[in-house]
C-alpha atoms as an extended CHARMM CRD file, in Angstrom:
* protein
*
       121  EXT
         1         1  MET       CA            -21.5540000000      -39.3200000000      -14.5630000000  PROA      1               0.0000000000
         2         2  ILE       CA            -23.0810000000      -36.7960000000      -12.4160000000  PROA      2               0.0000000000
         3         3  GLY       CA            -25.2030000000      -35.6660000000      -15.7120000000  PROA      3               0.0000000000
         4         4  SER       CA            -26.4440000000      -39.3720000000      -16.1660000000  PROA      4               0.0000000000
         5         5  ALA       CA            -27.4650000000      -39.3290000000      -12.5410000000  PROA      5               0.0000000000
         6         6  PHE       CA            -29.7040000000      -36.1620000000      -13.0400000000  PROA      6               0.0000000000
         7         7  ARG       CA            -31.0880000000      -38.0140000000      -16.4640000000  PROA      7               0.0000000000
         8         8  ILE       CA            -31.9360000000      -41.0920000000      -14.7490000000  PROA      8               0.0000000000
         9         9  THR       CA            -33.6900000000      -39.4130000000      -11.6180000000  PROA      9               0.0000000000
        10        10  GLY       CA            -35.6890000000      -37.3320000000      -14.0890000000  PROA      10              0.0000000000
        11        11  TYR       CA            -36.6470000000      -40.5390000000      -16.2620000000  PROA      11              0.0000000000
        12        12  VAL       CA            -37.8650000000      -42.3880000000      -12.8950000000  PROA      12              0.0000000000
        13        13  PHE       CA            -40.1610000000      -39.3790000000      -12.3030000000  PROA      13              0.0000000000
        14        14  GLY       CA            -41.2170000000      -39.3820000000      -15.7570000000  PROA      14              0.0000000000
        15        15  LEU       CA            -42.0790000000      -43.0630000000      -15.0760000000  PROA      15              0.0000000000
        16        16  VAL       CA            -44.2240000000      -42.0610000000      -11.7670000000  PROA      16              0.0000000000
        17        17  ALA       CA            -45.6790000000      -39.6530000000      -13.8070000000  PROA      17              0.0000000000
        18        18  LEU       CA            -46.9140000000      -41.9380000000      -16.3080000000  PROA      18              0.0000000000
        19        19  TYR       CA            -48.2370000000      -44.0320000000      -13.5170000000  PROA      19              0.0000000000
        20        20  ALA       CA            -49.8580000000      -40.4040000000      -11.8930000000  PROA      20              0.0000000000
        21        21  MET       CA            -51.8680000000      -39.8000000000      -15.1590000000  PROA      21              0.0000000000
        22        22  TRP       CA            -53.0060000000      -43.5530000000      -15.5380000000  PROA      22              0.0000000000
        23        23  LEU       CA            -54.6310000000      -43.2150000000      -11.9870000000  PROA      23              0.0000000000
        24        24  ASP       CA            -55.8470000000      -40.1740000000      -12.8690000000  PROA      24              0.0000000000
        25        25  PHE       CA            -57.5580000000      -41.5480000000      -16.4440000000  PROA      25              0.0000000000
        26        26  THR       CA            -58.9220000000      -44.8000000000      -13.9910000000  PROA      26              0.0000000000
        27        27  MET       CA            -60.1790000000      -42.9780000000      -11.5170000000  PROA      27              0.0000000000
        28        28  PRO       CA            -63.8060000000      -41.1510000000      -11.5510000000  PROA      28              0.0000000000
        29        29  ARG       CA            -63.1490000000      -38.4300000000       -9.5640000000  PROA      29              0.0000000000
        30        30  ALA       CA            -60.9600000000      -35.2610000000      -10.2050000000  PROA      30              0.0000000000
        31        31  SER       CA            -56.9990000000      -35.9730000000      -10.3040000000  PROA      31              0.0000000000
        32        32  MET       CA            -54.7540000000      -36.5210000000       -7.3990000000  PROA      32              0.0000000000
        33        33  MET       CA            -52.8050000000      -34.2630000000       -5.7780000000  PROA      33              0.0000000000
        34        34  LEU       CA            -49.0320000000      -34.3560000000       -5.1390000000  PROA      34              0.0000000000
        35        35  GLY       CA            -49.6420000000      -34.7280000000       -1.8630000000  PROA      35              0.0000000000
        36        36  GLU       CA            -52.1140000000      -37.2780000000       -1.7410000000  PROA      36              0.0000000000
        37        37  PHE       CA            -50.8120000000      -39.2580000000       -4.0500000000  PROA      37              0.0000000000
        38        38  TRP       CA            -47.3890000000      -39.1270000000       -2.1250000000  PROA      38              0.0000000000
        39        39  SER       CA            -49.4370000000      -39.8680000000        1.4540000000  PROA      39              0.0000000000
        40        40  VAL       CA            -50.7400000000      -43.2950000000       -0.2350000000  PROA      40              0.0000000000
        41        41  HSD       CA            -48.1550000000      -44.4220000000       -1.4470000000  PROA      41              0.0000000000
        42        42  HSD       CA            -45.5270000000      -43.8450000000        1.0710000000  PROA      42              0.0000000000
        43        43  LEU       CA            -46.6150000000      -41.6240000000        4.2460000000  PROA      43              0.0000000000
        44        44  SER       CA            -43.5590000000      -42.1520000000        6.0770000000  PROA      44              0.0000000000
        45        45  SER       CA            -41.0600000000      -40.4770000000        3.9440000000  PROA      45              0.0000000000
        46        46  LEU       CA            -43.6320000000      -37.5820000000        3.3680000000  PROA      46              0.0000000000
        47        47  LEU       CA            -43.1480000000      -36.8990000000        7.2890000000  PROA      47              0.0000000000
        48        48  ILE       CA            -39.4580000000      -37.8550000000        7.2820000000  PROA      48              0.0000000000
        49        49  SER       CA            -39.0870000000      -35.3010000000        4.5160000000  PROA      49              0.0000000000
        50        50  GLU       CA            -41.4670000000      -32.3720000000        6.0330000000  PROA      50              0.0000000000
        51        51  ALA       CA            -38.8550000000      -32.6540000000        9.3910000000  PROA      51              0.0000000000
        52        52  VAL       CA            -35.7880000000      -32.8380000000        7.6630000000  PROA      52              0.0000000000
        53        53  ILE       CA            -36.5870000000      -29.6160000000        5.3700000000  PROA      53              0.0000000000
        54        54  SER       CA            -38.1010000000      -27.8650000000        8.3500000000  PROA      54              0.0000000000
        55        55  ARG       CA            -35.2830000000      -28.5130000000       10.6800000000  PROA      55              0.0000000000
        56        56  TYR       CA            -32.3050000000      -29.0630000000        8.7280000000  PROA      56              0.0000000000
        57        57  ILE       CA            -32.3030000000      -27.2830000000        5.0390000000  PROA      57              0.0000000000
        58        58  ASP       CA            -34.4840000000      -24.2180000000        6.1620000000  PROA      58              0.0000000000
        59        59  PRO       CA            -31.6240000000      -21.4490000000        6.8740000000  PROA      59              0.0000000000
        60        60  CYS       CA            -34.5890000000      -19.9350000000        9.2400000000  PROA      60              0.0000000000
        61        61  GLY       CA            -35.3860000000      -23.6490000000       11.1550000000  PROA      61              0.0000000000
        62        62  LEU       CA            -31.4500000000      -24.3960000000       10.8070000000  PROA      62              0.0000000000
        63        63  VAL       CA            -30.4660000000      -20.8640000000       12.3490000000  PROA      63              0.0000000000
        64        64  VAL       CA            -32.4020000000      -19.7670000000       15.8110000000  PROA      64              0.0000000000
        65        65  SER       CA            -30.3400000000      -16.3430000000       15.9670000000  PROA      65              0.0000000000
        66        66  LEU       CA            -32.0520000000      -15.2660000000       12.1760000000  PROA      66              0.0000000000
        67        67  GLY       CA            -35.5620000000      -15.1390000000       14.3450000000  PROA      67              0.0000000000
        68        68  CYS       CA            -37.5630000000      -15.6860000000       11.3950000000  PROA      68              0.0000000000
        69        69  GLU       CA            -40.2440000000      -18.1390000000       10.4620000000  PROA      69              0.0000000000
        70        70  PRO       CA            -39.1910000000      -21.3550000000        8.1800000000  PROA      70              0.0000000000
        71        71  PHE       CA            -40.5140000000      -20.9090000000        4.7300000000  PROA      71              0.0000000000
        72        72  LEU       CA            -39.1970000000      -24.0060000000        2.5730000000  PROA      72              0.0000000000
        73        73  TRP       CA            -42.1690000000      -26.5620000000        3.7260000000  PROA      73              0.0000000000
        74        74  HSD       CA            -44.7750000000      -23.9630000000        4.0740000000  PROA      74              0.0000000000
        75        75  PRO       CA            -45.3810000000      -22.2920000000        1.7980000000  PROA      75              0.0000000000
        76        76  ALA       CA            -43.2150000000      -23.2060000000       -0.7330000000  PROA      76              0.0000000000
        77        77  VAL       CA            -43.3830000000      -27.0440000000       -0.6610000000  PROA      77              0.0000000000
        78        78  SER       CA            -46.8420000000      -27.2980000000        0.8230000000  PROA      78              0.0000000000
        79        79  THR       CA            -48.1640000000      -25.4610000000       -2.4430000000  PROA      79              0.0000000000
        80        80  LEU       CA            -46.3910000000      -27.7020000000       -4.5880000000  PROA      80              0.0000000000
        81        81  LEU       CA            -47.9670000000      -30.9920000000       -3.2500000000  PROA      81              0.0000000000
        82        82  LEU       CA            -51.3040000000      -28.9560000000       -4.0260000000  PROA      82              0.0000000000
        83        83  TRP       CA            -50.7640000000      -29.2280000000       -7.5290000000  PROA      83              0.0000000000
        84        84  PRO       CA            -52.1520000000      -32.0520000000       -9.5810000000  PROA      84              0.0000000000
        85        85  ALA       CA            -49.2900000000      -35.2080000000       -9.4250000000  PROA      85              0.0000000000
        86        86  ALA       CA            -49.0090000000      -35.6830000000      -12.6560000000  PROA      86              0.0000000000
        87        87  LEU       CA            -48.4600000000      -32.1770000000      -13.6350000000  PROA      87              0.0000000000
        88        88  ALA       CA            -45.9140000000      -31.8170000000      -10.7790000000  PROA      88              0.0000000000
        89        89  LEU       CA            -44.0000000000      -35.1310000000      -11.4020000000  PROA      89              0.0000000000
        90        90  LEU       CA            -43.6290000000      -33.9460000000      -15.2580000000  PROA      90              0.0000000000
        91        91  LEU       CA            -41.9690000000      -30.3880000000      -14.2090000000  PROA      91              0.0000000000
        92        92  LEU       CA            -39.6040000000      -32.2300000000      -11.7400000000  PROA      92              0.0000000000
        93        93  MET       CA            -39.3900000000      -34.6940000000      -14.6690000000  PROA      93              0.0000000000
        94        94  GLY       CA            -37.8070000000      -31.8280000000      -17.0190000000  PROA      94              0.0000000000
        95        95  PHE       CA            -36.0400000000      -30.2490000000      -14.1720000000  PROA      95              0.0000000000
        96        96  PHE       CA            -33.7180000000      -33.2890000000      -13.9110000000  PROA      96              0.0000000000
        97        97  CYS       CA            -33.6130000000      -34.3190000000      -17.3610000000  PROA      97              0.0000000000
        98        98  GLY       CA            -32.5940000000      -30.4520000000      -18.2020000000  PROA      98              0.0000000000
        99        99  ILE       CA            -29.8220000000      -30.3330000000      -15.3230000000  PROA      99              0.0000000000
       100       100  GLY       CA            -28.5280000000      -34.0330000000      -16.7290000000  PROA      100             0.0000000000
       101       101  ARG       CA            -28.2740000000      -32.3050000000      -20.2470000000  PROA      101             0.0000000000
       102       102  LEU       CA            -26.4860000000      -28.9410000000      -19.1740000000  PROA      102             0.0000000000
       103       103  LEU       CA            -24.0730000000      -31.0380000000      -17.3820000000  PROA      103             0.0000000000
       104       104  ARG       CA            -23.4720000000      -33.6960000000      -20.2580000000  PROA      104             0.0000000000
       105       105  ARG       CA            -23.1190000000      -30.7320000000      -22.3940000000  PROA      105             0.0000000000
       106       106  ARG       CA            -20.6940000000      -29.1150000000      -20.2790000000  PROA      106             0.0000000000
       107       107  GLY       CA            -18.5140000000      -32.2900000000      -19.7650000000  PROA      107             0.0000000000
       108       108  ARG       CA            -18.4790000000      -33.2880000000      -23.7690000000  PROA      108             0.0000000000
       109       109  ARG       CA            -17.5800000000      -29.5770000000      -24.6550000000  PROA      109             0.0000000000
       110       110  ILE       CA            -14.2490000000      -29.3740000000      -21.9690000000  PROA      110             0.0000000000
       111       111  GLY       CA            -13.2990000000      -33.4860000000      -22.8410000000  PROA      111             0.0000000000
       112       112  GLY       CA            -13.7450000000      -32.6870000000      -26.9970000000  PROA      112             0.0000000000
       113       113  ARG       CA            -10.9830000000      -29.5810000000      -27.0390000000  PROA      113             0.0000000000
       114       114  SER       CA             -8.2090000000      -31.3200000000      -24.7390000000  PROA      114             0.0000000000
       115       115  LEU       CA             -8.2720000000      -33.9920000000      -27.2830000000  PROA      115             0.0000000000
       116       116  LYS       CA             -7.9720000000      -31.9390000000      -30.1480000000  PROA      116             0.0000000000
       117       117  ARG       CA             -5.0690000000      -30.0680000000      -28.5060000000  PROA      117             0.0000000000
       118       118  SER       CA             -3.1220000000      -32.8280000000      -27.1450000000  PROA      118             0.0000000000
       119       119  GLY       CA             -3.5850000000      -34.3580000000      -30.8100000000  PROA      119             0.0000000000
       120       120  GLU       CA             -2.1200000000      -31.6410000000      -32.6820000000  PROA      120             0.0000000000
       121       121  LYS       CA              1.4510000000      -30.7030000000      -33.0060000000  PROA      121             0.0000000000
């Protein structure tokens, strides 16, 4: 079930990547960056995700006693936002589909063994 959710998420990223490629082909300028693509289509989610990642996911922003600078949004995610949108979305599609495939294989292998053993005498 979880593997299917990862694969569906990967397919959605693939469809959005196709849309980004179509925009790149129809626009007279160079390819659109992921950050620009995201801000044009849904700016509020970009701003909310920056706040959530910086405050609640980044260990340096979450635990003040660590005394380090937050590192997940700047430079990790902000570097990804500077990549071409189609390339970044295709990589995300591959990541999610790959995780879904790994989870599907592991579940199928365990289920097949248990059925075989319970049917034998």
